[in-house]
FIDREN-375418 format. One record per residue (C-alpha): residue in one letter; x, y, z. Coordinates in nm, 3 decimals, m for minus. Layout:
<atoms>
- A, X, Y, Z
...
</atoms>
This chain:
<atoms>
- M, m2.881, m1.781, 6.377
- A, m2.659, m2.086, 6.339
- E, m2.559, m1.946, 6.007
- N, m2.441, m1.557, 6.120
- M, m2.162, m1.799, 6.437
- I, m1.860, m1.842, 6.369
- V, m1.785, m2.170, 6.368
- F, m1.537, m2.283, 6.716
- D, m1.469, m2.602, 6.818
- S, m1.423, m2.523, 7.215
- L, m1.382, m2.946, 7.331
- S, m1.111, m2.956, 7.058
- Y, m0.942, m2.673, 7.183
- A, m1.004, m2.747, 7.583
- N, m0.863, m3.094, 7.513
- K, m0.617, m2.940, 7.335
- L, m0.533, m2.736, 7.680
- E, m0.513, m3.053, 7.882
- E, m0.226, m3.217, 7.661
- V, 0.003, m2.959, 7.725
- G, m0.115, m2.989, 8.094
- F, m0.344, m2.747, 8.178
- T, m0.668, m2.897, 8.354
- R, m0.963, m3.030, 8.264
- E, m1.127, m2.727, 8.452
- Q, m0.921, m2.488, 8.386
- A, m0.924, m2.578, 7.992
- E, m1.324, m2.607, 8.022
- V, m1.328, m2.189, 8.153
- Q, m0.997, m2.102, 7.905
- A, m1.264, m2.243, 7.590
- T, m1.576, m2.103, 7.737
- I, m1.411, m1.714, 7.793
- L, m1.258, m1.763, 7.413
- T, m1.602, m1.849, 7.326
- D, m1.803, m1.597, 7.489
- Y, m1.518, m1.328, 7.381
- M, m1.569, m1.458, 6.983
- D, m1.968, m1.470, 7.030
- S, m1.921, m1.070, 7.152
- T, m1.653, m0.915, 6.902
- L, m1.616, m1.110, 6.641
- V, m1.770, m1.080, 6.316
- S, m1.900, m1.361, 6.108
- K, m1.804, m1.330, 5.692
- K, m2.199, m1.313, 5.653
- D, m2.244, m1.031, 5.915
- M, m1.961, m0.886, 5.702
- I, m2.166, m0.924, 5.357
- N, m2.494, m0.782, 5.531
- S, m2.314, m0.483, 5.627
- T, m2.092, m0.426, 5.310
- N, m2.443, m0.466, 5.120
- D, m2.591, m0.202, 5.390
- L, m2.372, 0.009, 5.341
- K, m2.364, m0.057, 4.915
- R, m2.717, 0.062, 4.983
- D, m2.714, 0.332, 5.193
- I, m2.445, 0.451, 4.916
- E, m2.706, 0.426, 4.630
- G, m2.943, 0.648, 4.864
- V, m2.683, 0.912, 4.895
- R, m2.571, 0.859, 4.493
- A, m2.935, 0.911, 4.378
- E, m2.994, 1.179, 4.557
- L, m2.679, 1.357, 4.482
- K, m2.730, 1.287, 4.105
- R, m3.112, 1.470, 4.199
- D, m2.959, 1.694, 4.384
- I, m2.650, 1.820, 4.111
- A, m2.964, 1.781, 3.840
- E, m3.178, 2.060, 4.034
- T, m2.884, 2.287, 4.087
- H, m2.803, 2.225, 3.682
- V, m3.181, 2.306, 3.643
- K, m3.123, 2.643, 3.849
- I, m2.823, 2.693, 3.719
- E, m2.964, 2.724, 3.353
- A, m3.264, 2.882, 3.513
- L, m3.037, 3.199, 3.614
- R, m2.792, 3.206, 3.250
- T, m3.151, 3.241, 3.076
- E, m3.209, 3.487, 3.308
- L, m2.912, 3.656, 3.303
- K, m2.914, 3.657, 2.943
- R, m3.273, 3.855, 2.913
- D, m3.144, 4.116, 3.141
- I, m2.809, 4.112, 2.972
- A, m3.067, 4.169, 2.644
- D, m3.254, 4.413, 2.837
- T, m2.933, 4.617, 2.886
- H, m2.815, 4.652, 2.533
- V, m3.146, 4.743, 2.458
- K, m3.121, 5.049, 2.733
- I, m2.795, 5.183, 2.660
- E, m2.862, 5.212, 2.326
- A, m3.205, 5.330, 2.370
- C, m2.998, 5.604, 2.648
- R, m2.710, 5.599, 2.301
- T, m2.974, 5.732, 2.031
- E, m3.109, 5.998, 2.281
- L, m2.779, 6.168, 2.388
- K, m2.682, 6.167, 2.002
- R, m3.040, 6.315, 1.919
- D, m2.952, 6.517, 2.251
- I, m2.587, 6.673, 2.125
- E, m2.734, 6.751, 1.754
- E, m3.026, 6.939, 1.882
- T, m2.775, 7.102, 2.095
- H, m2.521, 7.145, 1.793
- V, m2.821, 7.302, 1.578
- K, m2.851, 7.562, 1.926
- I, m2.547, 7.629, 1.901
- E, m2.487, 7.702, 1.499
- A, m2.857, 7.898, 1.547
- C, m2.678, 8.093, 1.806
- R, m2.366, 8.156, 1.602
- T, m2.560, 8.274, 1.354
- D, m2.781, 8.518, 1.506
- L, m2.420, 8.619, 1.708
- K, m2.261, 8.681, 1.336
- R, m2.604, 8.901, 1.239
- D, m2.563, 9.051, 1.570
- I, m2.247, 9.190, 1.494
- E, m2.227, 9.252, 1.151
- K, m2.573, 9.511, 1.283
- L, m2.316, 9.676, 1.562
- R, m2.050, 9.707, 1.316
- M, m2.248, 9.869, 1.070
- E, m2.454, 10.082, 1.308
- M, m2.069, 10.205, 1.460
- S, m1.932, 10.248, 1.082
- L, m2.289, 10.485, 1.044
- K, m2.195, 10.682, 1.352
- I, m1.836, 10.714, 1.292
- D, m1.949, 10.809, 0.972
- Q, m2.188, 11.086, 1.100
- L, m1.940, 11.178, 1.370
- G, m1.655, 11.284, 1.080
- D, m1.924, 11.497, 0.920
- R, m1.953, 11.651, 1.225
- M, m1.635, 11.701, 1.316
- T, m1.588, 11.804, 0.922
- I, m1.822, 12.077, 1.012
- K, m1.700, 12.217, 1.368
- L, m1.369, 12.258, 1.212
- G, m1.489, 12.420, 0.963
- S, m1.691, 12.640, 1.106
- I, m1.343, 12.728, 1.360
- M, m1.181, 12.723, 1.024
- V, m1.426, 13.015, 0.887
- V, m1.401, 13.189, 1.236
- G, m1.004, 13.143, 1.212
- I, m0.985, 13.359, 0.851
- A, m1.292, 13.629, 0.963
- A, m1.011, 13.677, 1.294
- M, m0.744, 13.738, 1.071
- V, m0.932, 13.903, 0.816
- A, m1.003, 14.163, 1.081
- I, m0.693, 14.164, 1.236
- Q, m0.564, 14.238, 0.916
- K, m0.751, 14.485, 0.872
- L, m0.713, 14.702, 1.217
- L, m0.367, 14.650, 1.136
</atoms>
């Protein structure tokens, strides 16, 4: 315990106070008060070294704990990075599958459209031929009717001429 105490020569202090005019009793009280105060408030060099060493140990403990936490965080980050890379790769595969499926669907749609176009062209040509035939038939019927009207008109003119 003597190592942790600050060395203070209270007798020498009291003697110096007496030399400047204090009574012996005043000098002893002053020395006692100062000694008590120093014992309760001042820190010795050894106390300071012990406190410093305690703080260094605490700091090292915190440092080790932080290093451990940082290492664990790095491991978690790497795991997340790996997981994200896998998810991104999976997403690329799904996107490529969708792209392939859409291309196939578009091609099928083009084929269906072309088939419809071909069917429509065939149907239009068929209707054109039917219309052409009906127009020809209508022309023939009109020619016959016009011919009949002309025959009737000529016969009427001949009959009128005979009557006149």
